[in-house]
C-alpha positions, 0 to 999 in steps of 0.5 A, a space after each residue: 498460542 506461541 509468540 510467533 503465532 501471536 506476532 503473525 496474527 497481530 501483523 496480518 490483522 493490523 495490515 488487513 485493517 489498514 488495507 480496508 481503511 485505505 480501500 474505504 478511503 479510496 471509495 469515499 473520497 471524491 478528489 483524486 489527490 485524496 485517493 492517491 494518499 489512501 493508496 500510499 497508505 496501503 502501499 507503505 503500511 498495510 502491505 508490508 505488515 501483511 508481508 511480514 506476518 506471512 513471512 513469519 508463518 512460511 515454513 521454508 525460509 526461501 518462501 519467507 525471503 520471497 514474501 519479504 522481497 515482495 513487500 520491499 518492492 511494494 514499499 519502494 514502488 508505492 511512493 514512486 507510483 503515487 508521485 508519477 500519478 499525481 504529476 500526471 494529474 497535475 499536467 492533465 489539469 494544466 492542459 485542460 486549463 489552457 484549452 479553456 482559455 
């Protein structure tokens, strides 16, 4: 096996394992805040590893660049989505507390 193929396999398998751990964490956790943390793990670590592994395999260089750009968009948008979701949860919980009084 070539070094490039080995690097691809390691990156894709590692990313896939992290994505599976993230999915299991989201299914098993009951608190919404914990689920958000596991979603962040998938966006910040798992998806970029898979994207880099796929970029190494892609034959035309344009395809590799597209995959890397998609991975970059996921990395940038992941924390933003997590933050906005957490803020919305906190606001809705605060509104629920005000109604109970």
